[in-house]
N, CA, C and O atoms as a MOPAC input file, in Angstrom:
PM7 MOZYME 1SCF
protein

 N     68.06600 1    34.97800 1   114.47500 1
 C     69.85100 1    35.30500 1   114.92300 1
 C     70.59400 1    35.50100 1   114.20600 1
 O     71.54700 1    36.27700 1   114.14600 1
 N     70.02300 1    34.48500 1   113.33600 1
 C     71.78700 1    34.79900 1   111.57800 1
 C     71.52200 1    36.16500 1   111.18300 1
 O     72.63900 1    36.68200 1   111.14500 1
 N     70.17700 1    37.52400 1   110.69000 1
 C     70.77100 1    38.24800 1   110.59000 1
 C     71.11200 1    39.14400 1   111.77700 1
 O     71.92100 1    39.98400 1   111.38500 1
 N     70.87800 1    39.27500 1   112.81800 1
 C     71.59400 1    40.45800 1   113.31700 1
 C     73.39500 1    39.27500 1   113.34700 1
 O     74.36700 1    40.03200 1   113.35600 1
 N     73.61300 1    38.48000 1   113.35400 1
 C     75.45500 1    38.50300 1   113.50400 1
 C     75.59200 1    38.68000 1   111.73200 1
 O     76.71600 1    38.33500 1   111.36700 1
 N     75.11100 1    38.92600 1   111.11600 1
 C     74.98200 1    39.03600 1   109.70300 1
 C     75.12300 1    40.98400 1   109.50400 1
 O     75.94400 1    41.59500 1   108.82100 1
 N     73.92500 1    41.58700 1   110.43600 1
 C     74.64700 1    43.46100 1   110.63400 1
 C     76.12700 1    44.06800 1   111.90800 1
 O     76.79200 1    45.09700 1   112.02900 1
 N     76.03900 1    42.54500 1   112.72100 1
 C     76.73100 1    43.15200 1   113.40600 1
 C     78.15800 1    44.48300 1   112.96800 1
 O     78.38000 1    45.67600 1   113.17700 1
 N     78.78200 1    43.35900 1   112.29700 1
 C     80.02600 1    43.90200 1   111.77700 1
 C     79.84000 1    45.71200 1   111.37700 1
 O     80.42600 1    46.69200 1   111.83500 1
 N     78.16600 1    45.50700 1   109.75700 1
 C     77.92600 1    47.15100 1   109.41900 1
 C     77.61900 1    47.75600 1   110.51100 1
 O     77.89600 1    48.94400 1   110.34000 1
 N     76.94000 1    47.48500 1   112.17200 1
 C     76.96800 1    48.60100 1   112.83700 1
 C     78.16400 1    48.79000 1   113.62500 1
 O     78.52900 1    49.84000 1   114.15400 1
 N     78.67000 1    47.79000 1   113.64400 1
 C     80.23100 1    48.36500 1   114.12700 1
 C     80.70000 1    48.94500 1   113.18200 1
 O     81.33600 1    49.51200 1   114.07100 1
 N     81.18900 1    49.58400 1   111.86400 1
 C     81.74200 1    49.58100 1   111.29800 1
 C     81.18500 1    51.32500 1   111.47600 1
 O     81.98600 1    52.22200 1   111.73900 1
 N     79.34400 1    51.62500 1   111.23200 1
 C     78.98000 1    52.59700 1   111.71600 1
 C     79.08300 1    53.63500 1   112.52400 1
 O     79.18800 1    54.85300 1   112.38300 1
 N     78.99900 1    52.45300 1   113.91200 1
 C     79.41900 1    53.20700 1   115.32500 1
 C     80.44800 1    53.67800 1   115.09800 1
 O     80.74200 1    54.69200 1   115.73100 1
 N     81.38500 1    53.14900 1   114.13000 1
 C     82.95500 1    53.76900 1   114.10100 1
 C     83.41800 1    54.81600 1   113.14500 1
 O     84.59000 1    55.17100 1   113.02300 1
 N     82.69400 1    55.14400 1   112.67200 1
 C     82.23900 1    56.06600 1   111.04400 1
 C     81.80200 1    57.39200 1   111.77100 1
 O     82.33400 1    58.47600 1   111.52900 1
 N     80.34600 1    57.13400 1   113.07900 1
 C     80.08300 1    58.14200 1   113.55400 1
 C     81.11500 1    58.54800 1   115.13300 1
 O     80.89100 1    59.61700 1   115.70100 1
 N     81.86000 1    57.87900 1   115.51700 1
 C     82.85200 1    58.58700 1   116.06800 1
 C     84.12000 1    59.64500 1   116.02300 1
 O     84.53600 1    60.51400 1   116.79000 1
 N     84.59400 1    59.04200 1   114.51200 1
 C     85.13200 1    59.50500 1   113.70200 1
 C     84.85000 1    61.01300 1   113.85300 1
 O     85.44000 1    61.91600 1   114.44600 1
 N     83.56200 1    60.94800 1   112.98500 1
 C     82.46600 1    61.91300 1   112.66900 1
 C     82.46100 1    63.09900 1   114.05200 1
 O     82.19000 1    64.24900 1   113.70800 1
 N     82.77300 1    62.84800 1   115.73100 1
 C     81.97000 1    63.49700 1   116.27300 1
 C     83.97700 1    64.25300 1   116.49300 1
 O     84.17800 1    65.42500 1   116.81100 1
 N     85.06100 1    63.29000 1   116.24300 1
 C     86.09900 1    63.37800 1   116.40400 1
 C     86.80400 1    64.03200 1   115.35800 1
 O     87.96500 1    64.22700 1   115.71700 1
 N     86.57400 1    64.45700 1   114.19600 1
 C     87.08100 1    65.46200 1   112.99500 1
 C     85.74400 1    66.93700 1   113.81900 1
 O     85.97400 1    68.14000 1   113.70300 1
 N     84.85300 1    66.53200 1   114.34400 1
 C     83.88800 1    67.84800 1   114.42100 1
 C     84.79400 1    68.13500 1   115.84000 1
 O     85.76400 1    68.87100 1   115.66200 1
 N     84.66300 1    67.82400 1   116.69700 1
 C     85.53800 1    68.51600 1   118.00500 1
 C     87.20400 1    68.60200 1   117.74200 1
 O     87.79700 1    69.27000 1   118.58800 1
 N     88.10100 1    67.95800 1   116.58300 1
 C     89.02900 1    69.01300 1   115.68600 1
 C     89.27900 1    69.93200 1   114.98300 1
 O     90.37400 1    70.37400 1   114.63400 1
 N     87.34500 1    70.55000 1   114.52900 1
 C     87.12100 1    71.67500 1   113.33900 1
 C     86.82900 1    72.25700 1   114.51600 1
 O     87.68700 1    72.98400 1   114.01500 1
 N     86.40700 1    72.83600 1   115.90000 1
 C     86.28200 1    73.33600 1   116.47800 1
 C     87.25200 1    73.89000 1   117.17700 1
 O     87.17000 1    75.11200 1   117.29800 1
 N     88.28500 1    73.27500 1   117.75100 1
 C     89.29700 1    73.29200 1   118.46100 1
 C     90.12400 1    74.53600 1   117.75100 1
 O     90.51400 1    75.53200 1   118.36000 1
 N     90.32600 1    74.26200 1   116.23900 1
 C     90.67900 1    74.57200 1   115.24900 1
 C     90.18200 1    76.42800 1   115.03200 1
 O     90.87900 1    77.42700 1   114.85200 1
 N     89.01000 1    76.28300 1   115.12900 1
 C     87.91400 1    77.49700 1   114.93200 1
 C     88.73700 1    78.39900 1   116.44800 1
 O     89.33900 1    79.46000 1   116.28500 1
 N     88.60400 1    77.75700 1   117.77100 1
 C     89.01100 1    78.40700 1   118.54800 1
 C     89.95400 1    78.62900 1   118.92100 1
 O     90.04800 1    79.41700 1   119.86100 1
 N     91.30200 1    77.92100 1   118.24900 1
 C     92.87200 1    78.69400 1   117.70200 1
 C     93.04300 1    79.37100 1   117.70700 1
 O     93.84200 1    80.02400 1   118.37800 1
 N     91.66800 1    79.85400 1   116.13600 1
 C     92.14800 1    80.86300 1   114.82400 1
 C     91.75900 1    81.98500 1   115.89700 1
 O     92.37700 1    83.04800 1   115.95800 1
 N     90.90500 1    81.73300 1   116.56800 1
 C     89.60300 1    83.05400 1   116.93900 1
 C     91.03900 1    83.65900 1   118.37900 1
 O     91.09000 1    84.76000 1   118.92700 1
 N     91.81700 1    82.66700 1   118.54900 1
 C     93.11300 1    83.63000 1   120.22800 1
 C     93.64700 1    84.07900 1   118.96400 1
 O     93.77600 1    85.30100 1   119.02900 1
 N     94.16700 1    83.44800 1   117.38500 1
 C     95.22000 1    84.23300 1   117.43200 1
 C     95.19400 1    85.08700 1   116.67800 1
 O     96.19500 1    85.45800 1   116.06400 1
 N     93.67600 1    85.75800 1   116.50900 1
 C     93.76200 1    86.83700 1   115.92900 1
 C     93.75100 1    88.03100 1   115.88500 1
 O     93.80900 1    88.81400 1   114.93700 1
 N     93.64600 1    88.21500 1   117.32100 1
 C     94.36300 1    89.83500 1   118.00500 1
 C     96.13900 1    89.80600 1   117.66800 1
 O     96.88700 1    90.51500 1   116.99400 1
 N     96.26500 1    88.94200 1   118.28000 1
 C     98.07200 1    88.68600 1   117.87900 1
 C     98.20100 1    89.18400 1   116.53300 1
 O     98.17900 1    90.41200 1   116.44900 1
 N     98.33700 1    88.50000 1   115.39800 1
 C     98.22100 1    88.32700 1   113.73500 1
 C     97.56500 1    89.41700 1   113.77900 1
 O     98.63200 1    89.89100 1   113.38800 1
 N     96.31900 1    91.00600 1   113.92900 1
 C     95.76200 1    92.31300 1   113.91900 1
 C     96.74600 1    92.71800 1   114.12800 1
 O     97.41600 1    93.10300 1   113.17000 1
 N     97.36100 1    92.82900 1   115.68700 1
 C     99.03700 1    93.53300 1   115.64500 1
 C     99.61000 1    93.56300 1   115.16200 1
 O     99.98800 1    94.70800 1   114.91600 1
 N    100.42300 1    92.32200 1   114.39500 1
 C    101.40400 1    92.32000 1   114.03000 1
 C    101.51300 1    92.73000 1   112.35700 1
 O    102.53100 1    92.94200 1   111.69700 1
 N     99.56700 1    92.76800 1   111.78300 1
 C     99.45000 1    93.41500 1   110.28700 1
 C     99.97400 1    94.65200 1   110.92500 1
 O    101.11500 1    95.08900 1   110.78000 1
 N     99.01100 1    95.18000 1   111.65800 1
 C     98.93700 1    96.82900 1   112.09500 1
 C    100.47500 1    97.19900 1   111.71800 1
 O    100.90000 1    97.62900 1   110.64600 1
 N    101.26600 1    96.87100 1   113.05300 1
 C    103.01700 1    97.06400 1   112.97000 1
 C    103.51900 1    96.72200 1   111.91200 1
 O    103.32600 1    97.92100 1   111.71200 1
 N    104.00300 1    96.28900 1   110.95000 1
 C    103.90500 1    95.78400 1   109.49700 1
 C    103.48300 1    97.39400 1   108.70700 1
 O    104.30400 1    98.19300 1   108.25800 1
 N    101.92400 1    97.55500 1   108.71300 1
 C    101.33400 1    98.70700 1   108.32600 1
 C    102.60100 1    99.62700 1   108.19400 1
 O    103.24500 1    99.88700 1   107.17800 1
 N    102.85000 1   100.19400 1   109.91000 1
 C    102.69900 1   101.00800 1   109.94300 1
 C    104.42600 1   101.50000 1   109.56100 1
 O    104.92000 1   102.57000 1   109.20400 1
 N    104.94900 1   100.24300 1   109.82100 1
 C    106.64600 1   100.46100 1   109.30100 1
 C    107.04700 1   100.80200 1   108.08900 1
 O    107.93100 1   101.55600 1   107.68100 1
 N    105.53000 1    99.50500 1   107.10200 1
 C    106.31500 1   100.59300 1   105.49900 1
 C    105.81100 1   101.73800 1   105.51700 1
 O    106.60300 1   102.67800 1   105.58100 1
 N    104.47700 1   102.00200 1   105.47200 1
 C    104.25400 1   103.68900 1   106.29600 1
 C    105.47800 1   104.75000 1   106.31700 1
 O    106.05000 1   105.51200 1   105.53800 1
 N    105.53500 1   104.38700 1   107.53900 1
 C    107.13800 1   105.30700 1   107.88400 1
 C    108.32500 1   104.73800 1   107.03500 1
 O    109.04900 1   105.68300 1   107.35000 1
 N    108.97100 1   104.14100 1   106.38800 1
 C    109.86300 1   103.67600 1   105.56000 1
 C    109.75900 1   104.80300 1   104.29500 1
 O    110.67300 1   105.44800 1   103.78100 1
 N    108.07600 1   104.80500 1   103.93400 1
 C    107.55800 1   105.18200 1   102.09900 1
 C    107.78000 1   106.80100 1   102.34000 1
 O    108.25100 1   107.59100 1   101.52200 1
 N    107.19900 1   107.16300 1   104.02700 1
 C    107.05500 1   108.76700 1   104.06800 1
 C    108.89600 1   108.71200 1   104.71000 1
 O    109.00400 1   109.72000 1   105.40800 1
 N    110.11400 1   108.02300 1   104.70700 1
 C    111.30000 1   108.63500 1   104.98900 1
 C    111.91500 1   108.20800 1   103.06900 1
 O    112.88600 1   108.85500 1   102.67700 1
 N    111.64800 1   107.76900 1   102.65500 1
 C    111.50800 1   107.79000 1   101.09500 1
 C    110.80700 1   108.63500 1   100.65700 1
 O    111.10400 1   108.59400 1    99.46300 1
 N    109.48900 1   109.99000 1   100.85000 1
 C    109.69400 1   110.54400 1   100.35400 1
 C    109.85600 1   111.44600 1   100.46300 1
 O    109.61800 1   111.98100 1    99.38100 1
 N    110.27800 1   112.41200 1   101.42900 1
 C    111.05500 1   112.93700 1   102.10100 1
 C    112.16600 1   113.10200 1   101.41400 1
 O    112.42100 1   114.20600 1   100.93400 1
 N    113.19100 1   111.80100 1   101.21900 1
 C    114.45900 1   111.76500 1   100.75000 1
 C    114.33900 1   112.18900 1    99.36800 1
 O    115.43200 1   112.65900 1    99.05100 1
 N    113.61400 1   112.23900 1    98.50200 1
 C    113.14300 1   112.30900 1    96.99800 1
 C    112.50900 1   113.90700 1    96.69900 1
 O    112.11700 1   114.53000 1    95.71300 1
 N    112.63300 1   114.11100 1    97.89300 1
 C    111.83800 1   115.31600 1    97.60200 1
 C    112.69700 1   116.49500 1    98.10200 1
 O    112.31600 1   117.64000 1    97.85900 1
 N    113.82200 1   116.27900 1    98.77900 1
 C    114.57700 1   117.08100 1    98.86100 1
 C    115.45400 1   116.76000 1    98.20900 1
 O    116.31700 1   117.60700 1    98.44000 1
 N    115.94800 1   115.86800 1    97.30700 1
 C    116.72700 1   115.91600 1    95.88100 1
 C    116.13600 1   116.59200 1    95.10800 1
 O    116.87200 1   116.91800 1    94.17600 1
 N    114.69300 1   117.15000 1    94.99300 1
 C    114.42900 1   116.92900 1    93.24500 1
 C    114.65200 1   118.84800 1    94.07600 1
 O    114.85800 1   119.86000 1    93.40600 1
 N    114.53500 1   118.80400 1    95.45500 1
 C    114.52200 1   120.79300 1    95.66200 1
 C    115.62000 1   121.13000 1    95.61500 1
 O    115.75100 1   122.34700 1    95.48300 1
 N    117.01600 1   120.24200 1    95.69500 1
 C    118.25700 1   120.60600 1    95.45100 1
 C    118.48500 1   120.70600 1    94.12300 1
 O    118.95300 1   121.76900 1    93.71600 1
 N    118.22000 1   119.68100 1    93.22000 1
 C    118.30800 1   120.22300 1    91.65800 1
 C    117.21900 1   120.69600 1    91.90700 1
 O    116.54600 1   119.68200 1    92.09500 1
 N    116.60400 1   121.49300 1    92.03300 1
 C    115.58200 1   122.73100 1    90.99400 1
 C    116.25900 1   124.40100 1    91.66700 1
 O    116.27700 1   125.52900 1    91.17400 1
 N    116.68900 1   123.91200 1    92.82400 1
 C    117.80200 1   125.24600 1    92.83500 1
 C    118.55600 1   125.27400 1    92.49600 1
 O    118.88700 1   126.41200 1    92.16100 1
 N    119.86500 1   123.86200 1    92.14800 1
 C    120.84400 1   124.38300 1    90.92500 1
 C    119.86700 1   124.38200 1    89.66200 1
 O    119.57700 1   125.54000 1    89.36100 1
 N    119.49900 1   123.79200 1    89.15000 1
 C    118.40800 1   124.71500 1    87.17500 1
 C    118.92200 1   125.91300 1    87.90800 1
 O    120.11300 1   126.22500 1    87.86600 1
 N    117.94800 1   126.63800 1    88.63300 1
 C    117.25500 1   127.78000 1    89.19300 1
 C    118.76900 1   128.59300 1    89.08400 1
 O    118.95400 1   129.31300 1    88.10200 1
 N    119.58800 1   128.48600 1    89.87700 1
 C    121.17800 1   128.96700 1    89.50200 1
 C    121.76500 1   129.19900 1    88.14000 1
 O    122.43700 1   130.22300 1    88.01700 1
 N    121.57300 1   128.15200 1    86.74500 1
 C    122.03600 1   127.87200 1    86.56000 1
 C    120.80000 1   128.71900 1    85.64300 1
 O    121.34100 1   129.16300 1    84.63000 1
 N    119.87100 1   128.94400 1    85.66600 1
 C    119.00500 1   129.76700 1    84.64600 1
 C    119.73900 1   131.33700 1    85.02400 1
 O    120.10200 1   132.29900 1    84.34700 1
 N    119.73400 1   131.18000 1    85.70100 1
 C    119.93000 1   132.84600 1    86.43600 1
 C    121.06900 1   132.83600 1    85.50200 1
 O    120.79400 1   133.22200 1    84.36600 1
 N    122.59200 1   132.39200 1    85.78100 1
 C    123.79200 1   132.65500 1    85.24200 1
 C    123.96100 1   132.33800 1    83.86300 1
 O    125.11000 1   132.19500 1    83.44300 1
 N    122.85800 1   132.18900 1    82.99000 1
 C    122.96700 1   132.39700 1    81.36800 1
 C    122.19900 1   133.65800 1    81.80100 1
 O    122.59600 1   134.80300 1    82.01700 1
 N    121.03800 1   133.12400 1    81.85700 1
 C    120.31600 1   134.49600 1    81.33800 1
 C    121.33600 1   135.83500 1    81.86600 1
 O    121.65200 1   136.62000 1    80.97100 1
 N    121.72100 1   136.04700 1    82.90400 1
 C    123.24300 1   137.17300 1    83.13300 1
 C    124.17700 1   136.70100 1    82.03700 1
 O    124.46400 1   137.77400 1    81.50500 1
 N    124.63500 1   136.03900 1    81.56700 1
 C    125.74600 1   135.73600 1    80.61900 1
 C    124.57200 1   136.03000 1    79.36800 1
 O    125.17400 1   137.09900 1    79.26800 1
 N    124.03800 1   136.06700 1    78.85700 1
 C    123.50300 1   136.62500 1    78.14900 1
 C    121.74100 1   136.90700 1    77.81800 1
 O    120.88400 1   136.03400 1    77.67900 1
 N    121.60100 1   138.03700 1    77.76700 1
 C    120.53100 1   138.02000 1    78.19300 1
 C    119.53900 1   138.47500 1    76.71700 1
 O    118.31700 1   138.40800 1    76.84800 1
 N    119.94100 1   138.79000 1    75.76900 1
 C    119.01700 1   139.22500 1    74.51500 1
 C    118.96900 1   137.49900 1    74.53300 1
 O    117.77400 1   137.21400 1    74.60300 1
 N    119.88900 1   136.08500 1    74.49400 1
 C    118.97800 1   135.36100 1    74.10700 1
 C    118.22900 1   134.41900 1    74.65500 1
 O    117.65200 1   133.41800 1    74.23100 1
 N    118.35100 1   134.94100 1    75.68600 1
 C    117.39300 1   133.96200 1    76.83200 1
 C    116.18400 1   135.02500 1    76.88700 1
 O    115.15100 1   134.75900 1    77.50100 1
 N    116.34900 1   136.08500 1    76.30000 1
 C    114.71000 1   136.72100 1    76.14700 1
 C    114.51100 1   135.92100 1    75.00800 1
 O    113.59800 1   135.09600 1    74.97300 1
 N    115.29300 1   136.09500 1    74.06900 1
 C    114.25900 1   135.30900 1    72.90800 1
 C    114.14300 1   134.07800 1    73.20700 1
 O    112.95200 1   133.92000 1    72.93700 1
 N    114.43600 1   133.27700 1    73.49900 1
 C    114.03400 1   131.81500 1    73.94900 1
 C    113.50000 1   131.52600 1    74.35500 1
 O    113.19700 1   130.33900 1    74.23500 1
 N    112.71100 1   132.57800 1    75.45900 1
 C    111.44000 1   132.87200 1    76.80900 1
 C    110.33400 1   132.78900 1    75.38000 1
 O    109.51600 1   131.96500 1    74.97000 1
 N    110.78300 1   133.98800 1    74.97100 1
 C    109.20000 1   134.54500 1    73.35000 1
 C    109.37900 1   133.25200 1    72.43000 1
 O    108.45100 1   132.56900 1    71.99800 1
 N    110.88800 1   133.01700 1    72.18400 1
 C    110.26400 1   131.39300 1    71.48200 1
 C    108.80800 1   130.74400 1    71.62000 1
 O    107.74300 1   130.58500 1    71.02300 1
 N    109.75800 1   130.37100 1    73.28600 1
 C    109.25000 1   129.23300 1    74.38900 1
 C    107.65500 1   129.54400 1    74.69500 1
 O    106.69900 1   128.88300 1    75.10100 1
 N    107.84500 1   130.65700 1    74.35500 1
 C    105.84900 1   131.31100 1    74.49300 1
 C    105.55700 1   131.02000 1    73.76000 1
 O    104.53200 1   130.35800 1    73.91800 1
 N    105.97000 1   131.12700 1    72.47500 1
 C    104.90500 1   131.34800 1    71.21400 1
 C    104.52800 1   129.96600 1    71.23500 1
 O    103.39000 1   129.56200 1    70.99400 1
 N    105.58500 1   129.19900 1    71.55200 1
 C    105.21600 1   127.30600 1    71.14000 1
 C    104.45800 1   127.16700 1    71.95500 1
 O    104.08800 1   126.00100 1    71.81900 1
 N    103.90400 1   127.62500 1    72.82500 1
 C    103.02600 1   127.06700 1    73.57300 1
 C    101.83000 1   127.60900 1    73.60100 1
 O    100.81500 1   126.99200 1    73.92200 1
 N    101.87400 1   128.92300 1    73.23300 1
 C    100.46200 1   129.56900 1    73.00000 1
 C    100.15400 1   128.71800 1    71.66600 1
 O     99.31800 1   127.85700 1    71.93900 1
 N    100.49300 1   128.67800 1    70.50400 1
 C    100.10900 1   127.58500 1    69.60100 1
 C     99.39800 1   126.51800 1    69.96100 1
 O     98.17000 1   126.52300 1    69.87500 1
 N    100.31300 1   125.13100 1    70.55700 1
 C     99.51200 1   124.83300 1    71.03500 1
 C     98.28000 1   124.43800 1    71.54400 1
 O     97.37300 1   123.70800 1    71.14400 1
 N     98.60300 1   125.49500 1    73.09300 1
 C     97.41200 1   125.52400 1    73.91100 1
 C     96.33000 1   126.54100 1    72.27200 1
 O     95.15200 1   126.80800 1    72.50900 1
 N     96.47300 1   126.64000 1    71.92700 1
 C     95.97300 1   127.69400 1    70.85400 1
 C     94.87000 1   126.13200 1    69.74600 1
 O     93.72000 1   125.76700 1    69.50200 1
 N     96.18400 1   125.81300 1    69.49300 1
 C     95.10300 1   124.41400 1    68.46200 1
 C     94.63000 1   123.34800 1    68.66200 1
 O     94.40900 1   122.38600 1    67.92600 1
 N     94.45200 1   123.56300 1    69.84000 1
 C     93.30200 1   122.56700 1    70.68000 1
 C     91.93200 1   123.09700 1    70.74000 1
 O     90.97900 1   122.31900 1    70.75200 1
 N     91.72400 1   124.74900 1    70.78800 1
 C     90.76400 1   125.22500 1    70.00600 1
 C     90.10800 1   125.19000 1    68.99200 1
 O     88.88600 1   125.32700 1    69.05200 1
 N     90.83400 1   124.97300 1    67.67200 1
 C     89.95300 1   124.78400 1    66.41300 1
 C     90.03700 1   124.03300 1    66.44400 1
 O     89.49600 1   123.31600 1    65.60300 1

């Protein structure tokens, strides 16, 4: 009997440990289930955030393309005006640029 009473506190602590482990396992299962229930909502929110970001980028790209188009048109008008003012100078500048580009391209073949 003396042995039995000596093991009673140990058995009691072991029982408490088992009960705590069961409670921890239940809590873990509940947490996993909460995560599974929240997943569709999180997926929808992520999709919406992604779509909003894509729409914003499309708008910014459209604005940049419009601005580039405007600048290209301005540069084109400037070049036409300069060519009409000084046709000989513009022709010589174009020939010089073509010659330099030709040398650069031909230099890579040697």
